[in-house]
VMD Tcl script that draws the C-alpha trace (Angstrom):
set ca {
  {0.15 -0.19 0.16}
  {1.80 3.47 -0.67}
  {1.93 5.93 1.97}
  {-0.65 8.43 2.16}
  {0.23 12.16 2.03}
  {-0.27 13.50 5.88}
  {-3.45 15.87 5.95}
  {-1.69 17.44 8.87}
  {0.74 20.57 8.92}
  {2.96 21.22 12.26}
  {2.46 24.61 13.12}
  {4.36 25.12 16.49}
  {5.13 23.31 19.65}
  {6.49 24.15 23.25}
  {8.18 21.39 24.66}
  {8.70 22.93 27.92}
  {5.29 24.50 28.58}
  {4.60 22.23 31.94}
  {0.63 22.14 31.30}
  {-0.53 18.97 33.23}
  {-3.99 18.41 32.02}
  {-6.40 16.48 29.99}
  {-9.20 16.99 27.41}
  {-11.81 17.72 29.37}
  {-9.89 20.76 30.49}
  {-9.07 22.11 27.27}
  {-11.38 24.00 24.68}
  {-10.97 26.67 22.06}
  {-13.17 30.15 22.04}
  {-13.44 33.56 21.25}
  {-12.77 35.20 24.25}
  {-12.76 38.45 22.97}
  {-15.48 38.12 20.40}
  {-12.97 39.37 17.90}
  {-13.07 36.26 15.54}
  {-9.47 35.49 17.09}
  {-9.71 32.21 19.00}
  {-7.59 31.17 22.09}
  {-6.68 28.10 23.65}
  {-8.23 27.80 27.26}
  {-6.56 25.45 29.69}
  {-7.37 24.49 33.27}
  {-3.92 23.09 34.77}
  {-4.10 20.22 37.31}
  {-1.42 22.29 38.89}
  {-4.27 24.97 39.68}
  {-3.35 27.37 36.62}
  {-6.00 29.13 34.20}
  {-3.84 29.78 30.85}
  {-5.03 31.30 27.63}
  {-3.03 31.13 24.66}
  {-3.17 33.44 21.79}
  {-1.11 31.93 18.85}
  {2.15 30.92 20.57}
  {1.95 33.44 23.55}
  {0.31 32.88 27.15}
  {-1.78 36.09 27.51}
  {-3.45 35.25 30.68}
  {-2.00 32.96 33.39}
  {-4.42 33.03 36.31}
  {-3.94 31.13 39.63}
  {-6.99 28.97 40.32}
  {-7.50 29.25 44.17}
  {-9.37 25.72 44.66}
  {-8.87 22.26 44.26}
  {-7.86 20.31 41.14}
  {-10.52 20.96 38.11}
  {-12.40 18.11 36.90}
  {-14.01 19.70 33.59}
  {-14.08 23.12 31.67}
  {-16.69 24.67 29.52}
  {-17.59 27.86 27.67}
  {-21.16 29.13 27.67}
  {-22.80 32.18 26.42}
  {-25.52 34.09 28.72}
  {-26.64 36.46 26.63}
  {-26.81 38.02 22.88}
  {-25.42 41.15 24.13}
  {-22.62 42.70 22.03}
  {-19.82 42.30 22.46}
  {-20.44 38.44 23.33}
  {-17.82 37.71 25.48}
  {-18.09 34.09 26.64}
  {-18.09 32.67 30.07}
  {-15.44 30.06 31.41}
  {-16.89 27.51 33.57}
  {-14.37 25.15 35.56}
  {-15.83 22.52 37.98}
  {-13.98 21.44 40.74}
  {-15.42 19.29 43.48}
  {-19.27 20.33 43.74}
  {-18.48 23.91 42.52}
  {-18.50 25.75 39.83}
  {-15.99 29.07 39.04}
  {-16.92 31.22 36.39}
  {-14.38 33.56 34.79}
  {-15.28 36.19 31.83}
  {-12.73 38.51 30.10}
  {-9.63 37.22 32.15}
  {-11.27 37.62 35.74}
  {-12.97 35.54 38.26}
  {-16.68 36.58 38.48}
  {-18.79 33.92 40.58}
  {-19.09 31.01 41.96}
  {-21.79 28.49 42.21}
  {-22.32 25.26 44.60}
  {-24.51 22.32 43.56}
  {-26.89 21.71 46.24}
  {-26.25 19.46 48.98}
  {-27.76 16.19 48.80}
  {-30.32 15.29 51.58}
  {-30.67 11.88 52.84}
  {-33.26 9.35 53.43}
  {-35.67 10.09 56.39}
  {-35.00 6.24 57.54}
  {-31.19 7.36 58.03}
  {-32.35 10.63 60.07}
  {-34.55 8.28 62.00}
  {-31.81 6.17 63.07}
  {-29.62 9.24 63.94}
  {-32.23 10.84 66.22}
  {-32.40 7.52 68.34}
  {-28.55 7.10 68.20}
  {-28.21 10.29 70.26}
  {-30.66 8.92 72.97}
  {-28.95 5.63 73.37}
  {-26.76 4.88 76.29}
  {-26.48 1.09 76.04}
  {-24.18 -0.87 74.00}
  {-26.54 -3.68 72.73}
  {-29.37 -0.84 71.83}
  {-26.42 1.00 69.84}
  {-25.17 -1.89 67.93}
  {-28.88 -2.99 66.52}
  {-29.27 0.85 65.41}
  {-25.92 0.44 63.36}
  {-27.24 -2.88 61.98}
  {-30.08 -0.86 60.93}
  {-28.14 1.48 59.19}
  {-26.19 -1.39 57.56}
  {-29.66 -2.56 56.19}
  {-30.70 0.95 54.89}
  {-27.39 0.76 52.64}
  {-27.56 -2.63 51.48}
  {-31.11 -1.86 50.44}
  {-29.74 0.25 48.06}
  {-30.74 3.88 49.55}
  {-27.58 6.38 49.48}
  {-26.37 7.12 52.98}
  {-24.36 9.84 54.06}
  {-20.36 10.39 54.55}
  {-21.09 10.08 58.61}
  {-23.10 6.81 58.46}
  {-20.50 5.25 56.35}
  {-17.58 6.23 58.27}
  {-19.52 4.82 61.18}
  {-20.17 1.60 59.97}
  {-16.29 1.14 59.01}
  {-15.72 1.28 62.55}
  {-15.36 -2.45 64.06}
  {-15.39 -1.63 67.83}
  {-18.88 -0.64 69.52}
  {-17.28 1.73 71.66}
  {-15.28 3.58 68.79}
  {-18.56 3.77 67.02}
  {-20.43 5.42 70.20}
  {-17.57 8.02 70.46}
  {-17.57 8.61 66.89}
  {-21.53 9.24 66.78}
  {-21.33 11.47 69.73}
  {-18.57 13.64 68.35}
  {-19.93 13.76 64.81}
  {-23.96 14.14 65.43}
  {-23.78 17.79 65.06}
  {-22.68 17.38 61.52}
  {-25.66 17.96 59.07}
  {-26.39 14.74 57.24}
  {-25.82 15.72 53.98}
  {-23.30 15.30 51.33}
  {-21.80 16.97 48.62}
  {-22.50 16.19 45.07}
  {-19.20 16.35 43.21}
  {-18.77 16.87 39.32}
  {-17.68 14.26 36.74}
  {-18.41 15.92 33.92}
  {-19.48 19.06 31.89}
  {-21.19 20.04 28.38}
  {-23.23 22.76 27.29}
  {-26.82 22.93 25.47}
  {-28.10 25.75 23.26}
  {-31.19 27.21 24.46}
  {-33.32 27.98 21.51}
  {-31.03 28.83 18.55}
  {-28.93 26.32 16.62}
  {-25.71 28.85 16.21}
  {-22.33 28.66 17.82}
  {-22.56 31.64 19.87}
  {-26.50 31.39 20.86}
  {-27.26 31.64 24.50}
  {-26.46 28.40 26.25}
  {-26.76 26.51 29.20}
  {-24.41 24.09 30.98}
  {-24.96 20.27 31.52}
  {-23.32 18.94 34.57}
  {-22.91 15.03 35.53}
  {-22.06 14.11 39.19}
  {-20.96 11.32 41.58}
  {-24.69 10.60 42.71}
  {-25.65 9.52 39.11}
  {-27.75 13.22 38.29}
  {-27.72 15.45 35.43}
  {-28.14 19.13 36.06}
  {-29.44 21.27 33.69}
  {-28.37 24.97 34.70}
  {-29.86 28.26 33.43}
  {-28.13 30.34 31.17}
  {-26.32 32.60 33.89}
  {-25.12 29.39 35.71}
  {-26.44 30.39 38.76}
  {-29.68 27.95 39.20}
  {-30.65 24.45 38.43}
  {-33.44 24.38 35.67}
  {-33.64 20.48 35.45}
  {-32.20 17.67 37.36}
  {-32.12 14.16 36.24}
  {-31.53 10.91 37.72}
  {-29.57 8.29 36.06}
  {-29.16 4.30 36.70}
  {-24.98 4.92 36.93}
  {-22.68 7.87 37.40}
  {-21.62 9.81 34.02}
  {-18.29 10.36 33.04}
  {-18.97 11.86 29.41}
  {-22.04 13.76 28.20}
  {-23.09 15.11 24.76}
  {-26.15 17.04 24.05}
  {-28.19 17.46 20.53}
  {-31.04 19.98 19.97}
  {-31.99 23.00 21.62}
  {-33.53 23.22 25.41}
  {-36.72 25.12 24.59}
  {-37.34 23.39 21.35}
  {-36.32 19.49 21.66}
  {-33.33 18.06 22.98}
  {-31.96 14.88 23.98}
  {-29.04 14.20 26.10}
  {-26.59 10.92 25.77}
  {-24.65 10.03 28.88}
  {-21.85 7.27 28.96}
  {-21.84 5.94 32.48}
  {-19.28 3.76 34.50}
  {-21.42 0.59 34.17}
  {-20.46 0.47 30.45}
  {-23.56 1.83 29.17}
  {-24.86 5.08 27.35}
  {-28.23 6.36 28.34}
  {-30.40 8.50 26.49}
  {-32.66 11.32 28.08}
  {-35.27 13.15 26.09}
  {-36.96 16.33 27.11}
  {-35.28 15.57 30.40}
  {-36.99 12.03 30.69}
  {-34.91 8.88 30.78}
  {-35.84 6.66 28.15}
  {-35.55 2.68 27.79}
  {-33.12 3.46 24.67}
  {-29.55 2.03 26.17}
  {-26.48 1.46 24.20}
  {-24.41 -1.21 26.05}
  {-20.61 -1.51 25.68}
  {-18.05 -4.20 26.56}
  {-16.19 -2.11 28.96}
  {-16.29 1.36 30.37}
  {-16.20 4.02 28.26}
  {-12.93 6.59 27.83}
  {-14.71 8.90 25.29}
  {-18.23 9.76 23.96}
  {-18.71 11.69 20.40}
  {-22.21 12.70 18.76}
  {-22.00 12.93 14.83}
  {-25.10 13.91 12.76}
  {-26.66 10.04 12.62}
  {-24.52 8.37 14.88}
  {-22.58 8.41 18.33}
  {-19.36 6.90 18.90}
  {-18.08 5.33 21.92}
  {-14.22 4.61 22.98}
  {-14.13 1.96 25.72}
  {-11.09 0.81 27.94}
  {-10.71 -2.69 26.07}
  {-9.22 -0.90 23.15}
  {-12.41 -0.65 21.34}
  {-14.23 1.39 19.22}
  {-18.21 1.42 19.43}
  {-20.37 3.09 16.71}
  {-24.56 3.01 17.27}
  {-26.84 4.97 14.99}
  {-29.40 7.29 16.68}
  {-32.06 4.82 16.75}
  {-30.40 2.03 18.63}
  {-28.62 -0.19 15.91}
  {-25.30 -0.84 15.95}
  {-23.14 0.31 13.36}
  {-19.68 -1.14 13.87}
  {-17.07 -2.17 16.66}
  {-13.58 -1.69 15.86}
  {-10.43 -3.01 17.55}
  {-7.48 -0.84 18.09}
  {-3.89 -1.91 18.57}
  {-3.50 0.23 21.93}
  {-5.70 1.85 24.57}
  {-7.62 4.97 23.84}
  {-6.64 8.34 25.30}
  {-9.40 10.50 23.77}
  {-11.27 10.86 20.87}
  {-12.35 13.86 18.74}
  {-14.91 14.76 16.05}
  {-13.02 16.47 12.97}
  {-15.67 18.64 10.86}
  {-14.84 20.19 7.54}
  {-17.32 22.92 6.60}
  {-15.47 24.00 3.46}
  {-15.28 20.38 1.74}
  {-18.04 20.14 -0.95}
  {-17.89 16.26 -0.63}
  {-20.45 15.60 2.01}
  {-19.06 12.27 2.79}
  {-15.49 13.53 3.55}
  {-16.90 16.43 6.01}
  {-16.94 14.39 9.44}
  {-14.05 12.40 10.63}
  {-13.05 10.75 13.79}
  {-9.46 11.55 15.75}
  {-8.43 8.68 17.71}
  {-5.56 9.44 19.90}
  {-4.07 6.05 21.46}
  {-1.70 5.58 24.59}
  {1.16 4.45 22.02}
  {1.33 8.01 20.75}
  {-0.48 7.44 17.66}
  {-2.91 9.74 16.56}
  {-5.35 8.17 14.03}
  {-7.72 9.64 11.10}
  {-10.90 7.72 10.33}
  {-13.84 8.29 8.24}
  {-16.79 8.78 10.45}
  {-19.38 7.06 8.34}
  {-17.54 3.82 7.00}
  {-14.75 3.56 9.67}
  {-11.58 3.39 7.03}
  {-8.46 4.37 8.09}
  {-7.34 7.86 6.08}
  {-4.02 8.52 8.10}
  {-1.70 7.58 11.23}
  {0.24 10.38 12.51}
  {2.95 8.90 14.93}
  {3.27 11.78 18.06}
  {7.03 12.30 19.51}
  {5.26 11.81 22.74}
  {2.71 9.92 24.93}
  {-0.38 11.93 24.63}
  {-2.85 13.13 27.71}
  {-5.35 15.53 26.07}
  {-6.62 16.81 22.93}
  {-8.78 19.68 21.49}
  {-10.11 20.09 18.08}
  {-11.37 23.41 16.48}
  {-10.75 27.08 15.44}
  {-7.51 28.53 17.01}
  {-6.71 31.98 15.66}
  {-8.60 32.05 12.61}
  {-7.60 28.66 11.45}
  {-10.55 26.30 11.46}
  {-8.61 23.00 11.17}
  {-6.45 22.98 14.56}
  {-5.79 20.38 16.64}
  {-4.27 20.85 20.12}
  {-2.13 18.35 21.45}
  {-1.05 18.22 25.34}
  {1.78 15.63 25.78}
  {2.39 13.72 29.40}
  {5.58 15.63 29.51}
  {3.87 18.67 29.58}
  {4.82 20.12 26.37}
  {2.05 21.40 23.92}
  {1.64 21.25 20.13}
  {-0.20 22.37 17.19}
  {-1.43 20.64 13.98}
  {-3.23 22.46 11.38}
  {-5.56 20.53 8.84}
  {-4.30 21.17 5.13}
  {-6.81 23.20 2.99}
  {-6.71 20.51 0.48}
  {-6.29 17.71 2.51}
  {-7.53 14.25 0.96}
  {-9.80 12.87 3.85}
  {-10.95 9.94 1.73}
  {-9.72 6.34 2.85}
  {-6.40 5.23 1.52}
  {-7.69 1.75 0.61}
  {-10.88 0.60 -0.99}
  {-13.63 -0.76 1.57}
  {-14.54 -4.14 1.36}
  {-12.66 -7.42 1.56}
  {-8.97 -7.32 0.48}
  {-8.45 -8.16 -2.97}
  {-6.40 -11.26 -2.32}
  {-9.35 -13.53 -1.15}
  {-10.52 -13.20 -5.01}
  {-7.23 -15.33 -5.74}
  {-8.30 -18.94 -6.33}
  {-6.21 -21.28 -4.16}
  {-4.09 -24.05 -5.68}
  {-6.02 -27.06 -4.54}
  {-4.38 -30.53 -4.74}
  {-5.75 -33.14 -7.03}
  {-7.65 -35.67 -5.28}
  {-5.82 -39.31 -4.61}
  {-7.27 -42.26 -5.16}
  {-7.08 -42.86 -1.20}
  {-9.14 -40.14 -0.66}
  {-11.98 -40.99 -2.95}
  {-12.18 -44.56 -1.06}
  {-12.33 -43.30 2.17}
  {-15.08 -40.56 1.19}
  {-17.14 -43.54 -0.33}
  {-16.47 -45.26 2.96}
  {-17.81 -42.55 5.11}
  {-20.86 -42.01 2.52}
  {-21.82 -45.77 3.02}
  {-21.22 -46.17 6.83}
  {-21.96 -42.69 8.13}
  {-24.66 -43.92 10.48}
  {-22.43 -46.46 11.80}
  {-19.53 -44.56 12.20}
  {-21.29 -41.74 13.98}
  {-22.72 -43.88 16.60}
  {-19.34 -45.72 17.14}
  {-17.62 -42.16 17.81}
  {-20.37 -41.20 20.22}
  {-20.20 -44.51 21.96}
  {-16.29 -44.36 22.40}
  {-16.80 -40.69 23.58}
  {-19.19 -41.76 26.57}
  {-16.85 -44.52 27.44}
  {-14.06 -41.90 27.74}
  {-16.07 -39.01 29.69}
  {-17.34 -42.44 32.04}
  {-13.39 -43.22 32.66}
  {-12.36 -39.74 33.06}
  {-15.00 -39.21 35.69}
  {-14.17 -42.68 37.74}
  {-10.30 -41.47 37.96}
  {-10.91 -38.29 38.95}
  {-13.37 -39.66 41.87}
  {-10.83 -41.96 42.73}
  {-7.96 -39.41 43.07}
  {-10.52 -37.46 45.18}
  {-11.22 -40.44 47.41}
  {-7.39 -41.11 47.61}
  {-6.18 -37.71 48.37}
  {-4.14 -37.40 45.23}
  {-5.75 -34.59 43.69}
  {-5.29 -30.54 44.10}
  {-8.46 -30.45 45.96}
  {-9.51 -33.17 48.36}
  {-13.34 -34.23 49.27}
  {-12.23 -37.25 51.54}
  {-14.55 -38.12 54.21}
  {-16.47 -34.72 53.39}
  {-13.81 -32.56 53.91}
  {-12.65 -29.87 51.13}
  {-8.80 -28.98 51.51}
  {-6.75 -27.08 49.15}
  {-3.28 -27.36 49.39}
  {-0.50 -25.62 47.56}
  {3.06 -26.71 48.10}
  {6.80 -25.02 46.80}
  {10.55 -25.32 47.60}
  {12.79 -22.77 48.32}
  {16.46 -22.89 48.83}
  {19.51 -23.75 46.53}
  {20.93 -26.74 49.21}
  {21.71 -28.42 51.21}
  {19.20 -26.96 53.20}
  {15.65 -26.42 51.44}
  {12.41 -24.71 53.23}
  {9.09 -26.44 52.01}
  {6.58 -23.74 51.94}
  {2.93 -25.15 52.26}
  {-0.23 -23.27 52.49}
  {-3.38 -25.24 53.41}
  {-7.13 -23.61 53.43}
  {-10.29 -25.34 54.61}
  {-12.90 -24.58 52.17}
  {-15.90 -26.49 53.71}
  {-18.32 -24.72 56.23}
  {-17.17 -26.51 59.57}
  {-13.71 -26.71 61.13}
  {-11.29 -29.68 60.65}
  {-9.91 -30.94 63.77}
  {-6.52 -32.45 64.50}
  {-4.44 -31.91 61.21}
  {-0.96 -33.73 60.66}
  {1.26 -32.77 58.08}
  {3.75 -35.37 57.03}
  {6.74 -35.67 54.34}
  {7.37 -39.00 52.86}
  {10.99 -38.97 51.07}
  {14.09 -41.32 50.64}
  {15.62 -41.03 53.90}
  {19.24 -41.65 51.91}
  {18.68 -38.59 50.49}
  {16.99 -36.06 52.80}
  {16.69 -35.50 56.50}
  {14.21 -33.59 58.26}
  {15.50 -31.00 60.61}
  {12.62 -30.73 63.00}
  {9.09 -32.60 63.89}
  {6.03 -32.88 61.52}
  {3.82 -29.91 61.78}
  {0.44 -30.69 63.70}
  {-2.76 -28.18 63.23}
  {-4.98 -28.57 66.26}
  {-8.02 -27.09 64.03}
  {-8.41 -25.48 60.30}
  {-11.02 -22.86 60.30}
  {-13.12 -22.26 57.47}
  {-11.68 -20.06 54.70}
  {-8.54 -18.96 56.66}
  {-4.89 -19.67 55.03}
  {-2.75 -21.57 56.94}
  {1.17 -21.21 56.39}
  {3.61 -23.78 57.26}
  {7.32 -23.77 56.71}
  {9.45 -27.26 57.03}
  {12.83 -27.28 56.62}
  {14.43 -30.65 55.16}
  {18.45 -31.30 54.23}
  {19.90 -32.96 51.36}
  {22.35 -35.45 53.09}
  {23.29 -36.98 49.57}
  {27.27 -36.42 48.88}
  {26.42 -35.73 45.43}
  {23.59 -33.67 45.82}
  {21.01 -35.90 43.93}
  {17.24 -34.99 43.87}
  {14.12 -36.81 44.48}
  {10.40 -36.28 44.81}
  {9.05 -35.28 48.23}
  {5.48 -36.16 48.87}
  {3.27 -34.11 51.30}
  {0.68 -35.78 53.05}
  {-2.07 -34.05 55.15}
  {-4.40 -36.68 57.33}
  {-6.59 -36.51 60.38}
  {-7.47 -39.57 62.62}
  {-11.00 -39.47 61.27}
  {-9.72 -40.44 57.62}
  {-8.39 -43.86 56.43}
  {-6.87 -42.06 53.49}
  {-4.94 -38.86 53.04}
  {-7.45 -35.72 53.09}
  {-4.73 -34.62 50.25}
  {-1.32 -35.04 48.72}
  {0.80 -32.98 46.90}
  {4.31 -34.00 45.36}
  {7.46 -31.60 44.83}
  {9.82 -32.17 42.71}
  {13.20 -30.96 44.73}
  {15.90 -29.16 42.84}
  {19.63 -30.28 42.49}
  {21.22 -29.48 45.70}
  {24.48 -27.48 45.97}
  {27.31 -29.59 47.86}
  {27.76 -29.20 51.42}
  {31.28 -27.35 51.38}
  {31.89 -28.57 55.43}
  {31.56 -32.24 54.41}
  {34.14 -32.04 51.79}
}
mol new
graphics top color blue
foreach p $ca { graphics top sphere $p radius 0.5 }
foreach p [lrange $ca 0 end-1] q [lrange $ca 1 end] { graphics top cylinder $p $q radius 0.2 }
display resetview
């Protein structure tokens, strides 16, 4: 296949920018409403940086914890249209406009169930330990029933000692039984017009499986939606005042769809947790953690699944508005954790180009930068930043024809049929029924013999797991050392529901080669589901350092056969220098 010409032009790069961020904290926006788009980056180190071309024109220090999401929206159509930069951190939204912080919004606290409050009201009145333990059991039952409980209740249940629990409850009861609703992802939806700079509203996903749609000022909640899982990526289509849908990729490996603020029955399932979500005109594309891309039509039918050679870091939508070929207007950019940037046609999933980045990628953003429409901003894991620009005459058609490879149309050289082959074929045709019955008969005999041998091994204690006399024991054995002194390490586990009493561990070996240094171990009782580790010291006394098999026997007085056995192939021993 001839090497395709790269559609990308390297514009500039800064390897010492020192930016630690990811895709959810990068965006391109017209900050001054002058048609010159800037790069807005929220750094994990607590900086808000704005790039104009190759220069940093603003480096604002963020006075809060690590940000989780960044979005730009417009609250009005008043000229000049200066967008508001919203940065999410914890349960708060911080707003910036014209390079200055302007306001802050705190998501409403979560008020928990009346059942939990009732238990806490009784906890303050309890003085006896037994009553307190019963109330803690009620709290545990509330949590197990699927009802969300507060952080103070979770901390209380994590304590093992009842006295510690009572002290913790006494000290922390004054805390309000509520919990912060932490933000996981954020996007925007236009209010009434389908335009780039139309009035828009923030859409926020939270840890409590909520989606909040804010008003156009970003200072109050307009709509609240509850999902079945925690959203990690959200995309919107439509306008809030007309008709809209929200697609939320969640941690349970599913994409949920809400229409007009109501969760629908339409669910897109993927094989793993999502790492990216994109919305195209007629399809959605989801990247998952198992190196796979999934595409679904908006009505629910699956379009394709594509396996990739490495893990997906991020996916971005590439739109070319100047093209006259509609089939080439939308493409998919995939960043892999091996440093590759792959460009796919979004409709037929054909690979267009592979760009090998000089460093591993941590995040990227595609859009208009400066006055150039097709700009791809790449942030490297080393902290560097680079800009690639799409060529104006770039060929966005695939480098190979779709469909099966041409090699499959070439006929294989099938050898001629021999006389023996013809005779065997004729025999199989004439005796097909008898041959099938004979095969089934032999197969059943083989299965029966295998089952009998397995039962015999279990009864004799020769299998890795024994059920002799109703006991269920697992034994693993290994040998450590280079000689002449060895240490045999055993692990015993009782898999039954009742303890096993009086367990002896004995070694059977050639006394001309090995010598036991101590006594054979004795276990008074094996408690169910506990791992018992036993070390036995054994010495090689053979002058030439020969090796042999050491057999481990586990038994008790209630069994006529060993409960379980294990054979250890001992290694050759180093010679004893003291005896030479």
